[in-house]
N, CA, C and O atoms as CSV, one atom per row, in Angstrom:
chain,resi,resn,atom,element,x,y,z
A,1,MET,N,N,4.553,-37.517,-46.780
A,1,MET,CA,C,4.974,-36.261,-46.192
A,1,MET,C,C,3.791,-35.304,-46.001
A,1,MET,O,O,3.712,-34.566,-45.020
A,2,GLN,N,N,2.891,-35.345,-46.962
A,2,GLN,CA,C,1.720,-34.469,-46.890
A,2,GLN,C,C,0.848,-34.820,-45.678
A,2,GLN,O,O,0.270,-33.931,-45.052
A,3,LYS,N,N,0.752,-36.108,-45.349
A,3,LYS,CA,C,-0.055,-36.525,-44.206
A,3,LYS,C,C,0.562,-36.019,-42.895
A,3,LYS,O,O,-0.175,-35.648,-41.981
A,4,VAL,N,N,1.876,-35.996,-42.786
A,4,VAL,CA,C,2.549,-35.502,-41.594
A,4,VAL,C,C,2.267,-34.010,-41.429
A,4,VAL,O,O,1.959,-33.542,-40.333
A,5,ILE,N,N,2.375,-33.284,-42.517
A,5,ILE,CA,C,2.116,-31.845,-42.469
A,5,ILE,C,C,0.656,-31.581,-42.104
A,5,ILE,O,O,0.369,-30.700,-41.294
A,6,ASN,N,N,-0.270,-32.341,-42.699
A,6,ASN,CA,C,-1.684,-32.175,-42.360
A,6,ASN,C,C,-1.936,-32.497,-40.876
A,6,ASN,O,O,-2.742,-31.830,-40.227
A,7,GLY,N,N,-1.258,-33.502,-40.349
A,7,GLY,CA,C,-1.389,-33.835,-38.934
A,7,GLY,C,C,-0.888,-32.698,-38.048
A,7,GLY,O,O,-1.511,-32.371,-37.038
A,8,LEU,N,N,0.236,-32.098,-38.428
A,8,LEU,CA,C,0.762,-30.966,-37.674
A,8,LEU,C,C,-0.174,-29.759,-37.752
A,8,LEU,O,O,-0.313,-29.021,-36.777
A,9,VAL,N,N,-0.803,-29.558,-38.885
A,9,VAL,CA,C,-1.751,-28.456,-39.030
A,9,VAL,C,C,-2.952,-28.676,-38.112
A,9,VAL,O,O,-3.425,-27.734,-37.478
A,10,VAL,N,N,-3.444,-29.900,-38.037
A,10,VAL,CA,C,-4.583,-30.201,-37.174
A,10,VAL,C,C,-4.194,-29.994,-35.716
A,10,VAL,O,O,-4.962,-29.407,-34.954
A,11,VAL,N,N,-3.020,-30.464,-35.316
A,11,VAL,CA,C,-2.558,-30.279,-33.944
A,11,VAL,C,C,-2.423,-28.787,-33.641
A,11,VAL,O,O,-2.821,-28.341,-32.565
A,12,ASN,N,N,-1.872,-28.015,-34.568
A,12,ASN,CA,C,-1.724,-26.577,-34.377
A,12,ASN,C,C,-3.088,-25.903,-34.261
A,12,ASN,O,O,-3.265,-25.009,-33.433
A,13,PHE,N,N,-4.046,-26.316,-35.072
A,13,PHE,CA,C,-5.391,-25.741,-35.011
A,13,PHE,C,C,-6.053,-26.037,-33.662
A,13,PHE,O,O,-6.673,-25.153,-33.071
A,14,VAL,N,N,-5.925,-27.266,-33.176
A,14,VAL,CA,C,-6.503,-27.638,-31.887
A,14,VAL,C,C,-5.824,-26.844,-30.770
A,14,VAL,O,O,-6.496,-26.339,-29.871
A,15,PHE,N,N,-4.507,-26.735,-30.823
A,15,PHE,CA,C,-3.777,-25.980,-29.814
A,15,PHE,C,C,-4.214,-24.512,-29.809
A,15,PHE,O,O,-4.427,-23.933,-28.744
A,16,ALA,N,N,-4.346,-23.919,-30.978
A,16,ALA,CA,C,-4.774,-22.521,-31.066
A,16,ALA,C,C,-6.196,-22.359,-30.520
A,16,ALA,O,O,-6.496,-21.367,-29.857
A,17,GLY,N,N,-7.066,-23.326,-30.796
A,17,GLY,CA,C,-8.437,-23.266,-30.282
A,17,GLY,C,C,-8.479,-23.365,-28.768
A,17,GLY,O,O,-9.216,-22.626,-28.115
A,18,VAL,N,N,-7.695,-24.270,-28.208
A,18,VAL,CA,C,-7.657,-24.425,-26.757
A,18,VAL,C,C,-7.082,-23.164,-26.114
A,18,VAL,O,O,-7.608,-22.679,-25.112
A,19,LEU,N,N,-6.023,-22.645,-26.680
A,19,LEU,CA,C,-5.417,-21.432,-26.141
A,19,LEU,C,C,-6.385,-20.254,-26.204
A,19,LEU,O,O,-6.473,-19.475,-25.254
A,20,THR,N,N,-7.098,-20.119,-27.293
A,20,THR,CA,C,-8.094,-19.052,-27.418
A,20,THR,C,C,-9.208,-19.247,-26.401
A,20,THR,O,O,-9.656,-18.279,-25.787
A,21,GLY,N,N,-9.658,-20.471,-26.214
A,21,GLY,CA,C,-10.699,-20.757,-25.232
A,21,GLY,C,C,-10.270,-20.400,-23.818
A,21,GLY,O,O,-11.062,-19.856,-23.049
A,22,VAL,N,N,-9.024,-20.699,-23.468
A,22,VAL,CA,C,-8.510,-20.386,-22.134
A,22,VAL,C,C,-8.465,-18.878,-21.925
A,22,VAL,O,O,-8.847,-18.388,-20.862
A,23,PHE,N,N,-8.006,-18.142,-22.924
A,23,PHE,CA,C,-7.947,-16.681,-22.790
A,23,PHE,C,C,-9.329,-16.060,-22.715
A,23,PHE,O,O,-9.542,-15.121,-21.948
A,24,VAL,N,N,-10.269,-16.564,-23.493
A,24,VAL,CA,C,-11.635,-16.031,-23.447
A,24,VAL,C,C,-12.257,-16.327,-22.087
A,24,VAL,O,O,-12.910,-15.459,-21.507
A,25,TYR,N,N,-12.066,-17.531,-21.572
A,25,TYR,CA,C,-12.585,-17.884,-20.252
A,25,TYR,C,C,-11.984,-16.971,-19.186
A,25,TYR,O,O,-12.698,-16.473,-18.316
A,26,GLY,N,N,-10.677,-16.754,-19.255
A,26,GLY,CA,C,-10.025,-15.880,-18.286
A,26,GLY,C,C,-10.517,-14.446,-18.379
A,26,GLY,O,O,-10.674,-13.777,-17.358
A,27,TYR,N,N,-10.761,-13.973,-19.584
A,27,TYR,CA,C,-11.240,-12.595,-19.755
A,27,TYR,C,C,-12.664,-12.447,-19.231
A,27,TYR,O,O,-12.991,-11.454,-18.581
A,28,VAL,N,N,-13.499,-13.424,-19.512
A,28,VAL,CA,C,-14.896,-13.346,-19.079
A,28,VAL,C,C,-14.999,-13.444,-17.555
A,28,VAL,O,O,-15.844,-12.781,-16.953
A,29,ASN,N,N,-14.163,-14.250,-16.934
A,29,ASN,CA,C,-14.233,-14.475,-15.483
A,29,ASN,C,C,-13.159,-13.724,-14.711
A,29,ASN,O,O,-12.812,-14.132,-13.602
A,30,ARG,N,N,-12.622,-12.640,-15.261
A,30,ARG,CA,C,-11.522,-11.928,-14.607
A,30,ARG,C,C,-11.940,-11.324,-13.272
A,30,ARG,O,O,-11.133,-11.278,-12.344
A,31,ASP,N,N,-13.182,-10.860,-13.154
A,31,ASP,CA,C,-13.634,-10.290,-11.887
A,31,ASP,C,C,-13.707,-11.353,-10.797
A,31,ASP,O,O,-13.302,-11.118,-9.659
A,32,LYS,N,N,-14.223,-12.512,-11.152
A,32,LYS,CA,C,-14.332,-13.611,-10.193
A,32,LYS,C,C,-12.941,-14.074,-9.751
A,32,LYS,O,O,-12.708,-14.319,-8.567
A,33,VAL,N,N,-12.027,-14.190,-10.706
A,33,VAL,CA,C,-10.670,-14.633,-10.389
A,33,VAL,C,C,-9.966,-13.585,-9.525
A,33,VAL,O,O,-9.248,-13.934,-8.588
A,34,ALA,N,N,-10.169,-12.309,-9.837
A,34,ALA,CA,C,-9.547,-11.241,-9.043
A,34,ALA,C,C,-10.091,-11.244,-7.618
A,34,ALA,O,O,-9.337,-11.044,-6.667
A,35,GLU,N,N,-11.390,-11.469,-7.465
A,35,GLU,CA,C,-11.995,-11.500,-6.123
A,35,GLU,C,C,-11.458,-12.686,-5.315
A,35,GLU,O,O,-11.179,-12.554,-4.123
A,36,GLN,N,N,-11.317,-13.839,-5.967
A,36,GLN,CA,C,-10.762,-15.003,-5.266
A,36,GLN,C,C,-9.319,-14.756,-4.845
A,36,GLN,O,O,-8.919,-15.127,-3.742
A,37,ALA,N,N,-8.542,-14.135,-5.713
A,37,ALA,CA,C,-7.150,-13.834,-5.377
A,37,ALA,C,C,-7.092,-12.836,-4.225
A,37,ALA,O,O,-6.253,-12.966,-3.334
A,38,ARG,N,N,-7.979,-11.840,-4.236
A,38,ARG,CA,C,-8.016,-10.842,-3.168
A,38,ARG,C,C,-8.371,-11.505,-1.839
A,38,ARG,O,O,-7.780,-11.180,-0.809
A,39,GLU,N,N,-9.333,-12.432,-1.851
A,39,GLU,CA,C,-9.724,-13.132,-0.630
A,39,GLU,C,C,-8.576,-13.992,-0.096
A,39,GLU,O,O,-8.323,-14.017,1.108
A,40,ARG,N,N,-7.884,-14.695,-0.994
A,40,ARG,CA,C,-6.752,-15.518,-0.560
A,40,ARG,C,C,-5.662,-14.665,0.057
A,40,ARG,O,O,-5.107,-15.015,1.099
A,41,LEU,N,N,-5.352,-13.538,-0.587
A,41,LEU,CA,C,-4.320,-12.657,-0.065
A,41,LEU,C,C,-4.729,-12.073,1.277
A,41,LEU,O,O,-3.910,-11.977,2.191
A,42,THR,N,N,-5.989,-11.684,1.400
A,42,THR,CA,C,-6.478,-11.144,2.665
A,42,THR,C,C,-6.365,-12.181,3.769
A,42,THR,O,O,-5.925,-11.866,4.874
A,43,ASN,N,N,-6.756,-13.408,3.483
A,43,ASN,CA,C,-6.657,-14.474,4.495
A,43,ASN,C,C,-5.210,-14.728,4.897
A,43,ASN,O,O,-4.922,-14.934,6.076
A,44,LEU,N,N,-4.301,-14.716,3.932
A,44,LEU,CA,C,-2.892,-14.931,4.260
A,44,LEU,C,C,-2.354,-13.814,5.147
A,44,LEU,O,O,-1.620,-14.074,6.100
A,45,VAL,N,N,-2.719,-12.571,4.834
A,45,VAL,CA,C,-2.240,-11.445,5.628
A,45,VAL,C,C,-2.837,-11.490,7.028
A,45,VAL,O,O,-2.139,-11.234,8.009
A,46,VAL,N,N,-4.121,-11.812,7.126
A,46,VAL,CA,C,-4.773,-11.867,8.444
A,46,VAL,C,C,-4.131,-12.953,9.297
A,46,VAL,O,O,-3.890,-12.741,10.485
A,47,GLU,N,N,-3.854,-14.100,8.715
A,47,GLU,CA,C,-3.220,-15.179,9.469
A,47,GLU,C,C,-1.806,-14.788,9.901
A,47,GLU,O,O,-1.407,-15.061,11.033
A,48,ALA,N,N,-1.051,-14.154,9.008
A,48,ALA,CA,C,0.324,-13.781,9.329
A,48,ALA,C,C,0.359,-12.710,10.411
A,48,ALA,O,O,1.121,-12.819,11.371
A,49,VAL,N,N,-0.458,-11.685,10.259
A,49,VAL,CA,C,-0.464,-10.596,11.235
A,49,VAL,C,C,-1.133,-11.043,12.527
A,49,VAL,O,O,-0.708,-10.643,13.611
A,50,GLY,N,N,-2.160,-11.855,12.430
A,50,GLY,CA,C,-2.852,-12.340,13.624
A,50,GLY,C,C,-1.955,-13.145,14.535
A,50,GLY,O,O,-2.131,-13.130,15.754
A,51,GLY,N,N,-1.003,-13.843,13.967
A,51,GLY,CA,C,-0.078,-14.608,14.785
A,51,GLY,C,C,0.981,-13.747,15.438
A,51,GLY,O,O,1.536,-14.130,16.468
A,52,ILE,N,N,1.271,-12.599,14.868
A,52,ILE,CA,C,2.328,-11.729,15.384
A,52,ILE,C,C,1.776,-10.746,16.419
A,52,ILE,O,O,2.382,-10.543,17.472
A,53,VAL,N,N,0.648,-10.149,16.122
A,53,VAL,CA,C,0.115,-9.046,16.936
A,53,VAL,C,C,-0.192,-9.437,18.378
A,53,VAL,O,O,0.164,-8.667,19.270
A,54,PRO,N,N,-0.825,-10.573,18.677
A,54,PRO,CA,C,-1.129,-10.855,20.091
A,54,PRO,C,C,0.105,-10.880,20.977
A,54,PRO,O,O,0.047,-10.401,22.110
A,55,GLY,N,N,1.187,-11.407,20.512
A,55,GLY,CA,C,2.407,-11.431,21.305
A,55,GLY,C,C,2.977,-10.049,21.526
A,55,GLY,O,O,3.532,-9.771,22.589
A,56,MET,N,N,2.851,-9.184,20.548
A,56,MET,CA,C,3.356,-7.820,20.674
A,56,MET,C,C,2.481,-7.002,21.614
A,56,MET,O,O,2.985,-6.181,22.380
A,57,MET,N,N,1.199,-7.222,21.558
A,57,MET,CA,C,0.276,-6.422,22.354
A,57,MET,C,C,0.302,-6.798,23.832
A,57,MET,O,O,-0.036,-5.966,24.674
A,58,ASP,N,N,0.687,-8.012,24.168
A,58,ASP,CA,C,0.718,-8.430,25.573
A,58,ASP,C,C,1.671,-7.564,26.384
A,58,ASP,O,O,1.387,-7.250,27.540
A,59,ASP,N,N,2.785,-7.179,25.800
A,59,ASP,CA,C,3.756,-6.364,26.518
A,59,ASP,C,C,3.315,-4.909,26.633
A,59,ASP,O,O,3.759,-4.204,27.540
A,60,MET,N,N,2.461,-4.451,25.742
A,60,MET,CA,C,2.072,-3.044,25.714
A,60,MET,C,C,0.857,-2.736,26.594
A,60,MET,O,O,0.672,-1.589,27.002
A,61,ILE,N,N,0.045,-3.720,26.885
A,61,ILE,CA,C,-1.168,-3.496,27.662
A,61,ILE,C,C,-0.835,-3.635,29.142
A,61,ILE,O,O,-0.311,-4.670,29.554
A,62,PRO,N,N,-1.125,-2.623,29.946
A,62,PRO,CA,C,-0.813,-2.719,31.379
A,62,PRO,C,C,-1.748,-3.704,32.079
A,62,PRO,O,O,-2.880,-3.924,31.648
A,63,ASP,N,N,-1.252,-4.284,33.159
A,63,ASP,CA,C,-2.069,-5.225,33.930
A,63,ASP,C,C,-3.176,-4.505,34.686
A,63,ASP,O,O,-4.307,-4.986,34.744
A,64,VAL,N,N,-2.852,-3.357,35.263
A,64,VAL,CA,C,-3.814,-2.585,36.049
A,64,VAL,C,C,-3.797,-1.166,35.503
A,64,VAL,O,O,-2.735,-0.589,35.272
A,65,SER,N,N,-4.967,-0.623,35.304
A,65,SER,CA,C,-5.018,0.748,34.813
A,65,SER,C,C,-5.551,1.667,35.906
A,65,SER,O,O,-6.221,1.221,36.838
A,66,GLY,N,N,-5.250,2.930,35.779
A,66,GLY,CA,C,-5.710,3.924,36.736
A,66,GLY,C,C,-7.050,4.483,36.293
A,66,GLY,O,O,-7.673,3.962,35.368
A,67,PRO,N,N,-7.491,5.543,36.953
A,67,PRO,CA,C,-8.757,6.149,36.563
A,67,PRO,C,C,-8.647,6.772,35.175
A,67,PRO,O,O,-7.551,7.020,34.673
A,68,ALA,N,N,-9.790,7.016,34.576
A,68,ALA,CA,C,-9.803,7.574,33.238
A,68,ALA,C,C,-9.156,8.952,33.214
A,68,ALA,O,O,-8.416,9.282,32.288
A,69,MET,N,N,-9.439,9.755,34.239
A,69,MET,CA,C,-8.810,11.073,34.380
A,69,MET,C,C,-8.230,11.158,35.783
A,69,MET,O,O,-8.840,10.679,36.739
A,70,PRO,N,N,-7.049,11.767,35.913
A,70,PRO,CA,C,-6.510,11.894,37.263
A,70,PRO,C,C,-7.393,12.802,38.097
A,70,PRO,O,O,-7.962,13.758,37.570
A,71,PRO,N,N,-7.519,12.527,39.379
A,71,PRO,CA,C,-8.374,13.379,40.223
A,71,PRO,C,C,-7.795,14.791,40.324
A,71,PRO,O,O,-6.583,14.984,40.422
A,72,ILE,N,N,-8.678,15.746,40.297
A,72,ILE,CA,C,-8.279,17.143,40.382
A,72,ILE,C,C,-8.410,17.585,41.843
A,72,ILE,O,O,-9.478,17.465,42.444
A,73,LYS,N,N,-7.337,18.086,42.392
A,73,LYS,CA,C,-7.359,18.560,43.768
A,73,LYS,C,C,-7.800,20.027,43.743
A,73,LYS,O,O,-7.157,20.860,43.105
A,74,PRO,N,N,-8.877,20.334,44.425
A,74,PRO,CA,C,-9.326,21.732,44.412
A,74,PRO,C,C,-8.323,22.636,45.130
A,74,PRO,O,O,-7.787,22.294,46.184
A,75,THR,N,N,-8.098,23.753,44.545
A,75,THR,CA,C,-7.204,24.718,45.193
A,75,THR,C,C,-8.044,25.864,45.736
A,75,THR,O,O,-8.650,26.627,44.983
A,76,ILE,N,N,-8.066,25.965,47.040
A,76,ILE,CA,C,-8.821,27.028,47.729
A,76,ILE,C,C,-7.792,28.008,48.280
A,76,ILE,O,O,-6.888,27.623,49.021
A,77,PRO,N,N,-7.937,29.270,47.915
A,77,PRO,CA,C,-6.950,30.230,48.420
A,77,PRO,C,C,-7.002,30.322,49.952
A,77,PRO,O,O,-8.074,30.348,50.555
A,78,GLY,N,N,-5.862,30.368,50.532
A,78,GLY,CA,C,-5.747,30.502,51.960
A,78,GLY,C,C,-5.784,29.177,52.695
A,78,GLY,O,O,-5.772,29.197,53.925
A,79,MET,N,N,-5.826,28.087,52.074
A,79,MET,CA,C,-5.821,26.811,52.779
A,79,MET,C,C,-4.564,26.086,52.511
A,79,MET,O,O,-4.369,24.981,53.019
């Protein structure tokens, strides 16, 4: 019975060590992980919006545009 308990203690110690190692690694590299997550999210948003916007903008952009400013007709008194 003592050997079973000792085996469980060793397994628990190894598990605690691995868990501590994972948390320390995550804490040390949190900036890198956050930057990667930000890049992935940005790429997903750009792809999603990029596929929607061109179709929406086609209807809003006129085929032919006029002059930048409408021509001003001079008003001369008496004419």
